[in-house]
N, C-alpha and C positions, 0 to 999 in steps of 0.2 A: 638613386641616392638613399643611403641607409637612414632609417628613422626608428625611434623608440616610441611605443605607445604605452604609457604607464597610468595606472589608476589605483587609488586606494579607497575602498568603500566597505562598510560593514566589517571592519577589522581584517579585510583581505587585501593582499597586494597582488596586482596583475601587471605583468610585463610581457609585451609583444614586441617583436622586432621585424621590421621590413628590410630585407637585404637589398643590395644594390641591383640584383636582377628582378626584384619585385616579389620574391618569395616571402611568405609571412609565417613566422614561427611563434608559438606560445612557449616562452622560455620559463615562465614562472606563474604560479597561482597558489596562494596559500596564506597562512597567518603570519609567517615570518617574512622579513624583507628579503629581496632578491640578492643573491651573492653571485656575481659574475664568475668568480673563480671556481664555482661548483660545477661548471660545465666545461668539458674538454672541447676545444674549438672544432675539432674535426667531427664531433658528434652532433653539431648543431642541426644539421639537415634532418635529423630524425624527430625534432620537436614539432611535429605537425599540428597545425591548428584544426584541420579537418581532413577526413578521408572520404573520397568520393570515387566509387567504382561504377563504370558504365559498361554495358554490353559492347563487345568489339574492341575494348581498350585493353592494353597490356597491364597486368598486375605485376609490376616490375620489381620483384623482391623475392628472396628465398623465404617464403611466408608460411608454408604449411596451410593450416586452417585459420590463420590470423588475417585481420583486415589491415595489412600494411602494404606499402608500395602501390597504393591504389591510383588509378588513372581514370578520368582526367584530373584527379585531386592534386597530383604532384606538379601538374603544369599550370595550376591556378596562380594568378599574380594579383598583387594589391591594386585595387581600384580606388577605394575611398574608405573613410571611417568617420563615425560620429559618436559623441557621448551626450546622451540626453538626461537631464536632471528631472527626476520625478519626485512626488511627495514621499514615496517609500524608499527611494534610493536612485541608483544610476542604471542606465541601459547603454551598453556598448554595442554598436553595430559595425561590423567590418566586412566590406564587400570585396570579393575576389572575382576576377574575370578570367575566363579561358575561352578556348575555341568552342563556340556555339553554346556556352553555358556561363551563367553568372551565379555565384554562391554567396549568400550572406550568413555570417556567423553572428548570433545574437547572444550576449551575456547580460543577465539582469542581476543587479546586486541590491542588497537590502540594508538599511541603516541598523535595524535591530537584530540581525542574524548574520552569522558567519556562513553565508550560503550564496552560491551562484546558481542561477537557473539558466540553462543553455538550450538553444535549439538552432537548427540550420535550415535555411530556405534555399531552394535551387530553382532557377528559371532557365528555360531553353531560349537562347537568343538568336537562333538562326539555323540554317541547314535543313535537313530532313527530319530533325528531331533527335532526341537522346533518350536511351533506355537505362535508367538508374537501376543498379542491382544492390547497391549499398550506399548509405549516406550517414555518416556519424552525426549524432546530436551533441556529443561531448567527447573531446579527446585531450588527454593531458599526459605528456611524457615528463619523466624526471621525478617520480614519486619519492625517490631516495637520493636525489642528486647531491653530491658532495660528501656522502657517507664513506668512511674508510672501508667498512665492510657492509655493503648495501643490503645484504640479506639478513644480517644479524638482527634479531628482535622484530622482524617484520612478519606480518600475518595477513591473510585474506579471510574474510568472513562472508558467509552466505546463509540463507534461510531455506531449509526444506519446508514445503508448504503443501500438504495433501489433505484429503478429506479426514476430518476429525483429528488431524495431527498438524495443525497449522503452526507457523511461527517457531520452527525448530532451528535455532541458530547454531551454526558450527563454525569453528575457526581452525585454520591449518597454517603451518609455516610454509614459506615459499618452496622449500625443498620437498615438503610433503605433497605439494601439488605438481611435482615433476618439472618445476621451472629450474633451468640451469642457473647456478649463481652467476651474477654479473661481476665484472672486474671492479676493483677499487679505482678511485679517481687517479691515483698515481699510475696504475697500469693503463688506464684509458688515455692518458696523455701521450702514450707511445702508439701512434697509429699502426695498425696491422692490416694485412690483406683481408682478414676475416674478422668482422665485427663480432663482439661477444653478444650472442643472442640465443634464444631458444625457439624451436619450432612448436614447442608445447605452449598452451595457453590455459589459464584458469578461465574457462568460458562457461557461461550459464545463459539459458534462454527460456522464454515462455512461448508456448505455441497456441494457436487457435483462439477461440473466444473464451476459453478458460485459461487466461494467461498466468494464473497463479496456482495451477494444479500440481506443479512439481516444485517450483521455487517462487519466492517473492521476487518481484522486479527490483531488487535492492542488492547492495553489497557494501563491504567496508574494507579499507586497507589501513593497517595500523603499524606505525613504527614506534614501538614502545621504548626503544633505546633513546630516541631523540624527542619523544613526547609529541608525536604528530599523528593525526588520524583524519581520514575522510570517510564519510558515509554517503551513499548516493541512492536515489530512487528514480526509476524510469516511469514517466506518466503517460503510458502508451494507450491504455484502455484495451489493448490487444497484444499481439506478438511483440517481443522485445529481445534484446541480447546485450550482454556486456562481456568484456574480456580484459584480463590482465596478463601481460607477458613482458618479454624483454626485447629491446631493439637498440642498437647503437650503444650497448653497454648500460642501458637504463631500463627501469620498469615503467610501463605505461598503462593507462586505463583508457578504454574506449567504451562508449555506451550508445545505443541506437534503438530504433524500432525494429521493424522487420527487415530481413535481407533475403536474397535469392536462395542461398544454399540451405538455410534452416527453415524458411517459411514459404517457399514458392512465391516470393514477392519480387515483382519487377514493375517499375513505374515508368511508363512511356510518356515522355513530355514532347509535345509538338511545339513549334515556335510560338512563344508567348505564354505557354502553359508553365505552371509552377507547382512545386511540392514543398511541404513543410514537415519536418520530422516532429515526433513527439518531444515534449520537454523532458529534460533531465536536470534534477536538482542535486547539487553536491554540497554537503555540509562539512565544515572543518572544526576540529577541536583538538585539545591536547591528548585525548584518548577517545576510544570508540564510544563510550557511554556519553561523554560530553558532546560529541558530534551528533548523537541521537537527539539530545536536548535541543541543539541548534536546529535540527530538522523539524522538531515539534514547533518551534517558533515560526519557521517558514511555512509549515502546513497551515497554521492558523492565518497566516497572511493571505494564502491563496484560496481558503475555503469560502464558499458562498455564505455571507452573513445570514443567520436565521435565529429565531427564538429558540428552536430546539437545542442548538448548541450553546446557548447562553443559560438556559434554565434547566436542562437535563431532566425532563420529566421521566417518571418511572413507567416502564412499559411492561404489560403482561401480554404474553403470547400463548395461545392454547396448545401449540403443537406438541410440546413434550408432555402434555396431559392427555390429549385426545388423539395424537398420532395420525392426523389427517382425516379424522372421522367426526367432524363437529355436527351437532344437531341442536336445535333449539332447547330441548330438554336437558342436554348435557352441558350446554353453555351457561344457562341462567345461574346455577349454583356457583360456577366458577367466577362469573362476573361479580356475584355478591361477595365472594371471598377475596377476589382481587381488589375490589373497592375498599373492603374493610381493612386490608393490609396496607393501603395507601397507594394503590395503583392509580395512574393518571391517563394512560392509554391502554386500550384492550384490543388486541389484534386477533381476529379470527383467521386462522392459518388455512392451509390447503384442505381441499375437499368440499368446500361450501357450494360448489357449482355442479356437482354430479351425484348421481345415485349409485352407490357401490364403488367398484373400481373405476378410478378416474384418470389414471396415469396417461393412457394413450388416447384419451378422448378430449383432452383440454383444448380450448380455443374459442368457445362461444362466450364463456365467462358470464353466464346467467345463473342466478341462484336456483338451487334445486328445491322444488316445492316439498318433497317428502322430508327433507331435512328441516325446512322452515315452514311449517304449515300455516303460520300467520304472516309469512313473508319475511325476507331478510331485514327489511326496514324495521320490523318489530324488534329484532335483536339489537340493531344499531341504536334504536331509540331507547331500549332498555339500558344499554351501556351508558348513554348520555344521562339517563335518569339517575344513574349512580355516580354522576360527577366525573365520568371518564370520557375520553375521545375515542370513537370507534375506528377500527382499522380492518383491512382485508388483505389477503395474500393474492399476488398475481405472478404469472410467468408469461409475459407477453411476447417474448422472442421466439416462442415455440408454438407448434400446433400438433396435437396428437394425430397419429395416422388414422384414427377412427373418428376424428372430428368431422361433422358433416361438411364444414367449409373446405376441407382438404381436397375434395373432389370438385368443388365449385370454382375455386380460385384458379387463375392462370398460373402455369408452372413458374413464371418469372417472379412470383411472390416468394419463392423458396430458393434456398441455395441449390445450385445445379453444378454437378461435376460429371463429366463423361456422358452428358446428355440425360442424366437421371437426377431426380430429387435426392438430396442428401438425407438419409435417415439415421438417427442416432437414438438408441434407447427408446424406441417406439414413438419418436417425435420427428417432425420436420423442423428444420431451421428456417425461420422467416427472414426475409431480406428487407431491412428498413429503408432501402433505397426506393422501394416500390410505393407509389401513392396509395394503393389499396391497403397495404399493411399499415401505413401511417394513419389513414382514415379510421381503420378498425381499432387501432390502439387508442386513438383519441376518443372514439365513441365509448370505449370501455372505461377509461379513466374519468371522462366527464360524467358518465352515468354513476360511477362509484362516488365521486366527490360531490356531484350535484344532487342526483336523485336519492342516493343512500346516505348522504351526509358524512362520508368517510373522510377522516382527517389524517389517516396514516395508511401507507401502502408498503407492504413487504414485497419488494420487487426481486423475485428469485430467478435463477437460471440453472437448470439441473442437467443440461447435456453439454457436449462439446461438439459443435458443428464442423470441427476439423479445420483444415488450413485455408478454406475459403470457397469461393464460388467462381465459376467460369462465365456466368452470364454477365454481359455488359461490362467485362473487365479484361484488361490486357494480361492479367495473371490472376490466379486464384487468391494469392495473398493480397493483391491490391483490391480485389473485390471484397475480401473480408475487412480490410482496413476501411474502405469506403462505407460498408454497412455499419461498422462500429461507430464511425464518425457521424453517420446519419442517425444512429440510435442516440448518441449523446446529444445531438442537436434537437432530437425529439424530446428528450428529457428536459432540456433547457426551455422548450416551448411549454411543456406541462407546468413547470414551476413558474413561468410567467403568467399563465392563466390561473393557477391555483397557488399563490405565493405562500399560503399557510399550510400547505400539504407537506407532511413529513414522508420522505421516501427512504426506505431502508435498502441499502445495497447488500444483496445476498446472492450467492451462487454456490449452492450446497455448502453453506458456511462461507469460508474465506477464499473461494477460488477466483474471486475478482477483487481482491483486497489491494487496490492501487489508486493513485490520486488522479488518474485520468477521469475516474468516476467520483472519487471522494472529495475532489475540489468542488463538486456540485451537490452531492448527496450528503445528508447530515449524519447518517448513522450506518455503521458497518457491522454485519453479523460476523463475529469472530470465528464461529465453528458450529458444527452439528454435534460436537462431542457432548455426551451426557454423563460421563463419569467424572465426578468432582475432582479427584486427584489428578487425572490427566488434564482436565480443564484448567487446573491451577497453573500448570506449566505454560499453557497458552495465554492465560490472563496475565501472568507475570511478565511475559515478553510482549504483550499487545502494544504498548506505547512505542516500540521500535518501528512499527508499521502504520499505526493509526493514532491520532490524538486521543487522549483519554475520554474527551467528551463525545467522540464518535464511536468508541469501541464497545459494542453491545455484547455483554457476556451473560450466558445463561446462569441462573440460579434455579436449581431443580430439587427442592425438598420433597421427600417422599414419606408417606405415612409409614411408621415403623422404624424409621431411621433414629439413631441416637442423637442426643442433643449436640454432641461434638461434630457429628456429620452434618447436622443442620448449620452449625456455625461455620464450618469449613466451606460449605456451599455458598453462604452469604458473603464471606470474606472475598471469594473469587470476584465479586462484582463491585465491591465498595469503593474502589479507586477508578472505576470505569463507568459504564452505563449499565444500570440494572435492567436486565432482560429476564423478567420473572416468568416462570412457568411451573408446571407440576400441579398435582391435584390438591390445591390449597384447601379445598372444602373437606378434605379427609384428614388434615393434620390434627394432631393432639393439641390440647390447650397450651402446653409448654412450647411446642413447635411454633404455633401461631404467634405466641408472645415473642419468641426470638426473631421471627420473620418481621413482625411489626416494629420491633425495636431497631432492627437493622435499617429498614426503610426510613423510619423516622430520623435516625441518626444521619443517614445519607443526605436527607433534605436540609440538614443544618449547615453542610459545607459544600454541597454539590456545585453551587454557583462560583466557588473558588477554583474548581478543577479546570475550567477553560483557560485559566492563567497559570496553572501549575506546570512545573517541569519535572519529567520523570527521571528517576535515577535508580541504580541497581547496586546496593551496597555489597552484595555477594557476587556480582557479575550476572550476566544473562543466564537464564535457566539452561541446564544441560541435562541429558538423560541420566547422568550419574549423580546429580545433585539431590541430596536428601533434605536440604533446607533451602527455601526460596524466600526472596524478599524483593518487593517492589515499593519504591518510595515516591512520594509526590512532594516536591519542594513548593511550599506556599509562601515563602518569604521568611517571616519570623518563626514559623513552625513548619514541621514536615509530618506527613502521615506515612505510616509504614505498615504494609500488609505483610505478614510473616506466615509461612506455611511450613510445618514439619511433615515431611513425606515419609520418613522412616525413623523408628526409635533409635536411641543411642546417639543422636546428633545434638550436641550442646547448642542452645540458642544464644549465639553471640553475633551481634550485628554491628559491624564497623560503620561509623557515621562519617559523613562528608565534612563535618565541622563539629565544634564542641557545643553541646546543649546542656541546659541546666535542669530541665524538668522532663519527666516522662509519665504518661498515664495510658492505661488501657481504655480504648474507646468502645470496642465491641468484642465480646458482650460486656455490659457494664458489670455484671456479676461474674462468678467463676474466674477470679483474678489469677493471673499467671505471675504475679509479683514482679513486674518489670522494674528495672533499676539501671541507672547509668554508672559507668566507670568513674573513677575520681576525676579524670580529665574531661568527662562528658563526651567522649568520642567513641563509646561502645555501649550498645544496649544489650542487656542480658535479661532473660525471662525463663520461666519454668513451664513450658507447654505440657499439656497432658500427653498420653501415649498417642502415637501417630495413627491415622492422619489427624492433625489438629492445626488450627489457624487462629490468629488474632489480628486485630487492627489496633495500632498504637499511634500516639501523638508524642512527638518530642518538640520541646519549645525552649526559646531563649538561647542566646549565644553571646 
């Protein structure tokens, strides 16, 4: 018996249909109401709710490298569904049953955001077991359904994300991605032997334990002609993949965690055993930038509540001043200068645990006496005496090949492939499924937080242990996934024992910039980039991937720099989290004044940033852009960071609505004479020769 399952929540309309044979289709999900006429009847079967592929099953489709025609997915039939009302919104659970498998698709909706959070659960119900090779966490067909020319005005966006060049968004039309244009609805109403589809897919993935070292686990689809866009993030903590292509004359999106083909992942389920995919969050808006703002609201909903993200204390980190060579004598003047500038945390970065070269000997995490002749507790106490909270750098998932423990621990403590320990960049990858690894990690953190009084840990990760481990795993990819889930569980335990401890998520900058971790950790290192102009592009795009209150951006003033260079470096941080470094004790008096002014100004509005919504009046930064602008909407007023990258570019910033007043916030002097157009919808200013930057406030509407 056919039935419809309809839901409206958080500004989104959802329509599912159960056919007479029990097949379940997701016909609609979006901001607009469902239009039955937008779907050609003979294409209905392609509107799959979930794709499930298992070893030994037929992938019954002309699919190429796409995840379509999956089995036993196509054979699943409706079992039951429920809608649970919660404080924040609704949760729809829909159970499907097949031979020896039961699959539950879960969609969570939110009152205050146009976002759906989706995941899939599978359980083996009998037989000898089932070996999953792919399981979608989110699947939506009909991205342009009903359009006369489905490809016109449509684009796909993705973000390159590599070391020192994070958050580089690109956008391309569907034809530029090699996707064959699909037919108009009129054409689709005439069934043909060959459905209009492409074997090509816009497909992106992240591999290994550095899942963001090529791309962010995000994407966007925008239909500018009809004013519709969706932006998604995969909260995997590890490998992930998404694809956009065509099937049945329509564009579809699928997102998932690991799969067999890309990640050496297979998940064997014996009777009674279950598996849960990562979460995928999808935000909807009239355009891409509006959808990013909705995603910001959602991220705040799932973040672990903590003081750090409410109060946004200013952090000083010594790395860009001492480059991994801290000593007591070098640290003390930096601590004095950081405190004088208004710092509230002081983190001693790498190198505190070794004499000389430390890269391939890490693992004991004991302070080096030659570096700290009075003991490291003396330096931690000195930081506290200056009114700041001390912090230390750690990299607990690795062990150097020359660490004494490496030859003492059993080989099962490390990633193993082909009977050998995995070595990458002079380090072994530890396996957090092993109790000895957990016990060691707990001892280190408890010693730092307890004996040393550390209130901040920069948790780094500077290798990529590859596609997984074969020890105690049915596949290397499953071993990696279980390790990463054990690591996250360990982090949860640390924060339960030390609820006031701030843990920074870092992996050579942003190589783990994703919400499997950021839903738990309060601050994200955006990049290791130390060139202010390149960092400006990263800072301007940061709120696409991270909430402003979590996005730690370097400010790196150097002795001898011009005042405009100093201002530029500070503006990079003023709408995010100030991650201060540099040899502050060597700055000139004028430089120190500009530094102190910026930090003091930041403290006047920082508590508003956790409620601010980002916007990009000039669009997201591109390699060709000579003028950048990031805005934060605070309600009655907005803050605008503006960077001029190249001379000859007029400073004209279109505004999202009409404003009545504008003023330059930073620096207070050296005015660029900002002014509003007569209708209040454009800001003009006269910035100095590039590179130059300013922070403005526009108010009243």
